[in-house]
N, C-alpha and C positions, 0 to 999 in steps of 0.2 A: 949239204946233207942229202939232197935228192938229186937224181940224175935228170937230165933233160929228156923228158918222155917222148919228145919228137924224134929222138934218136933210137927209139925202140927198146929202151930199158925201163924197168920199173913197172908198176901196176897202179891203177886207180881203183879204189874200192868205194862203191856207193852203197851205203846201207839204207834200209827202208825207213828207219826212224832213229831218233836219239835214244840213249840208254834208259832214260826215264819216261819214255813215251810208248804208246801202243802203235802197232802197225795195223791199220784198219783194213778190214775186208768188206767187199760189197757184193751182195747177191745180184744186184742189178748189173754190175759190171762183170760178174762171174770171175772175179779175181780180187787180189789185194789191190789197194789203191796204187801202191808203188809199182807193182808189176804191170797193172793196166797202163799207167802213165808211161812207163819205160817202153813197153811194146808199142803203144800208140805213137809215141814220139818217133820211133824208128820206122814203123810201117807206113805212117802217113807223111813222114819227113817233116813233121811239125817241129822237131828239135833242130832242124837245119835253119837256124835263125838268120844266118847271113845269105841264105838262098843260093849257095854255090854247088848244090847237089851232093854235098858231102857233110856228114854229121861228125864233127870232132868230139873228142872226149869232153872237152870243156863245154861245148854246146849241149851235149846230152846231159851232163851234170847240172848245168844251169837250168835247163828245161825241166828235168825231173824234180829238182829242189823246188822250183817255183810252182809247178803244177800240183804236186802232192800237197804242198802247204796251202795253196789256193783251194783245192777241192775239199780238204779237211778243215778249212777255216783256221789254219795254224795249229791244229791239234797233233799233226804228224809232220815232222821235219827231217827229211833224209840228211845223212851226214856223209862226209867224204874224207877219205884218207889216202895218201899216196905212199907207196912203198918202193924202196930202192932194192932191186934184186941183184945188184952188182956186188 
């Protein structure tokens, strides 16, 4: 059903929260929790979990899902969908 994304086809969509959840904002972080975690994971390379100096889509997805859920104590859980554009 889906193409091999390593071959450059398709897209991965990471949304900030599930359909029945709220996407939380933070004045302290000056952003939404999802956006903060996404930017922080890339800028600090914290999402590079295998420490190979490259952040894969899977690493970023896993990092964002874990960190957003952790920070919000499970009240916000990002979702992921893969689309085939072929």
